[in-house]
C-alpha positions as CSV (number, residue, x, y, z in Angstrom):
1,M,-3.7,6.4,6.7
2,E,-7.2,7.4,6.2
3,C,-10.8,6.0,6.1
4,F,-12.8,7.9,4.3
5,T,-16.9,7.2,4.4
6,R,-19.9,8.4,5.2
7,A,-21.0,5.4,6.9
8,E,-21.9,5.5,10.4
9,A,-20.0,2.9,13.1
10,D,-19.8,2.2,16.6
11,I,-17.2,0.6,17.6
12,V,-16.3,-0.9,20.7
13,L,-12.6,-1.8,22.3
14,L,-12.6,-4.5,24.9
15,V,-9.2,-4.6,26.2
16,D,-8.3,-7.5,28.6
17,G,-8.1,-6.0,32.0
18,S,-6.1,-9.1,33.9
19,W,-2.9,-8.5,35.9
20,S,-1.0,-10.1,32.9
21,I,-0.7,-7.3,31.0
22,G,1.3,-5.3,32.9
23,R,1.8,-1.3,32.6
24,A,4.7,-1.4,30.4
25,N,2.1,-3.5,27.7
26,F,-0.9,-1.4,28.6
27,R,0.9,1.8,27.4
28,T,2.1,-0.5,24.1
29,V,-1.8,-1.4,23.7
30,R,-2.8,2.5,23.9
31,N,-0.9,3.2,21.2
32,F,-1.8,0.3,19.6
33,I,-5.3,1.5,19.4
34,S,-4.9,4.9,19.2
35,R,-3.2,4.3,15.3
36,I,-6.7,2.3,14.6
37,V,-8.7,5.3,15.8
38,E,-7.2,7.9,14.5
39,V,-7.5,7.0,10.6
40,F,-11.3,7.5,11.1
41,E,-13.7,10.4,11.1
42,I,-14.9,10.7,14.6
43,G,-18.2,12.2,15.4
44,P,-22.2,11.8,16.0
45,K,-22.9,11.4,12.4
46,R,-19.6,9.1,11.8
47,V,-17.5,6.7,13.9
48,Q,-18.1,6.8,17.3
49,I,-15.8,4.6,19.7
50,G,-15.9,3.4,22.8
51,M,-13.9,1.0,25.4
52,A,-15.4,-1.2,27.8
53,L,-13.5,-4.0,30.2
54,N,-16.2,-5.7,31.3
55,F,-20.2,-6.3,30.0
56,I,-19.6,-5.6,26.5
57,R,-23.3,-7.1,25.1
58,Q,-25.3,-5.6,28.6
59,Q,-23.3,-2.3,28.6
60,S,-21.8,-1.2,25.5
61,F,-24.3,-2.0,22.5
62,K,-27.1,-0.3,24.0
63,T,-28.5,3.1,23.3
64,Q,-28.3,4.0,26.6
65,A,-24.6,3.7,26.1
66,G,-24.5,6.4,22.8
67,M,-25.1,3.4,20.1
68,R,-27.2,4.2,17.5
69,P,-30.0,1.8,16.2
70,R,-28.9,2.4,12.7
71,A,-24.8,2.3,12.6
72,R,-23.0,-1.1,12.1
73,K,-21.8,-2.7,15.4
74,I,-18.4,-3.5,15.5
75,G,-16.3,-4.7,18.6
76,V,-12.8,-5.4,19.0
77,L,-11.3,-8.1,21.5
78,I,-7.5,-7.3,22.7
79,T,-6.7,-10.2,24.7
80,D,-3.0,-11.8,25.7
81,G,-4.5,-15.2,27.3
82,K,-7.2,-18.0,27.6
83,S,-10.6,-16.6,29.3
84,Q,-11.8,-18.0,32.0
85,D,-15.6,-18.0,31.0
86,D,-17.4,-19.7,28.3
87,V,-16.6,-17.3,25.4
88,E,-18.8,-19.3,22.4
89,A,-22.1,-18.1,23.6
90,P,-21.5,-14.6,24.2
91,S,-19.6,-14.0,21.1
92,K,-22.5,-16.1,19.0
93,R,-25.2,-14.0,20.6
94,L,-23.1,-11.0,20.1
95,K,-23.3,-11.9,16.3
96,D,-26.7,-13.0,16.6
97,E,-28.0,-9.0,17.6
98,G,-25.9,-7.5,14.4
99,V,-22.2,-7.5,16.1
100,E,-19.0,-7.7,13.7
101,L,-16.4,-9.3,16.1
102,F,-12.8,-8.7,15.7
103,A,-10.2,-11.1,17.9
104,I,-6.4,-9.8,18.8
105,G,-4.4,-12.5,20.8
106,I,-1.0,-11.4,22.2
107,K,1.4,-14.1,23.4
108,N,-0.4,-16.5,25.2
109,A,-3.7,-16.0,23.9
110,D,-5.4,-19.4,22.9
111,E,-5.8,-19.1,19.0
112,D,-9.2,-21.4,19.0
113,E,-10.7,-19.3,21.0
114,L,-9.9,-16.4,18.6
115,K,-11.5,-17.4,15.8
116,M,-14.4,-18.7,17.9
117,I,-15.0,-15.1,19.0
118,A,-14.2,-13.5,15.6
119,T,-16.7,-12.9,13.0
120,D,-16.1,-14.8,9.7
121,P,-13.8,-15.4,8.3
122,D,-10.8,-15.6,10.4
123,D,-8.2,-14.4,8.0
124,T,-9.8,-10.6,8.3
125,H,-11.4,-11.0,12.1
126,A,-8.9,-12.7,14.2
127,Y,-5.2,-12.3,14.6
128,N,-2.3,-13.1,16.7
129,V,1.0,-11.9,17.5
130,A,4.0,-13.6,19.7
131,D,4.4,-10.3,21.9
132,F,3.0,-6.8,22.6
133,E,6.0,-5.0,20.1
134,S,4.0,-6.8,17.3
135,L,1.0,-5.4,17.2
136,S,3.0,-2.5,15.3
137,K,3.0,-5.1,12.4
138,I,-0.8,-5.9,11.9
139,V,-2.1,-2.7,12.8
140,D,-2.2,-1.4,9.2
141,D,-4.0,-4.8,7.8
142,L,-6.7,-4.3,10.8
143,T,-7.3,-0.7,10.0
144,I,-8.2,-1.3,6.3
145,N,-10.5,-4.1,7.7
146,L,-11.8,-2.2,10.0
147,C,-12.8,0.6,7.3
148,N,-14.4,-2.1,5.3
149,S,-16.5,-2.9,8.4
150,V,-17.8,0.5,9.2
151,K,-18.5,0.9,5.2
152,G,-20.4,-2.7,5.1
153,P,-20.9,-5.6,2.6
154,G,-20.3,-4.5,-1.2
155,K,-18.9,-0.8,-0.2
156,F,-15.3,-0.2,-1.2
157,S,-12.8,0.8,1.2
158,Q,-10.2,4.2,0.0
159,V,-7.4,3.7,2.6
160,L,-4.8,6.4,2.3
161,V,-1.7,4.8,3.3
162,Y,1.3,7.3,4.1
163,L,5.0,5.9,3.6
164,G,6.8,9.3,4.4
165,G,7.0,12.7,3.3
166,D,4.9,13.5,0.5
167,L,4.8,10.0,-1.0
168,T,1.3,8.2,-0.7
169,L,-0.4,5.1,-2.0
170,K,-4.2,4.9,-2.9
171,C,-5.5,1.3,-1.8
172,S,-9.3,0.3,-2.5
173,A,-10.4,-2.9,-1.2
174,A,-14.2,-4.5,-2.0
């Protein structure tokens, strides 16, 4: 799968740093992230991707951290539990500052909390899977939605889905 666009976007991945993920599951999350990232053309004039464990608003979406003023701002939260902190106010502030948020919950994640964090509509911005192995089932859908977000409202996404061998399927979505 590839995301073809001339748009600039800054994507920050926020990975739950709690002990509950564990080493084996962290590898699964890392592979999941790798599959998401590989579809974009990475570079200073295209898509830049950063990772943050804490302080996404204060640290990541700032020019000092390498974010570009005219680039689309996209945050992707990956968590396996319920936050111990307030998520409503910080996610609202990020959205008010123009950051589009995706929320991915695994296992024991609180679905209402994921929907509160995610930008509307929830069906394209909030995901919840039963276990870490199930992340592979949502990666294509999430990647298409991220690609559409990178391109911006009203833009068409052209995504190539590689099904093996020489067979490709071109998908276009609004």
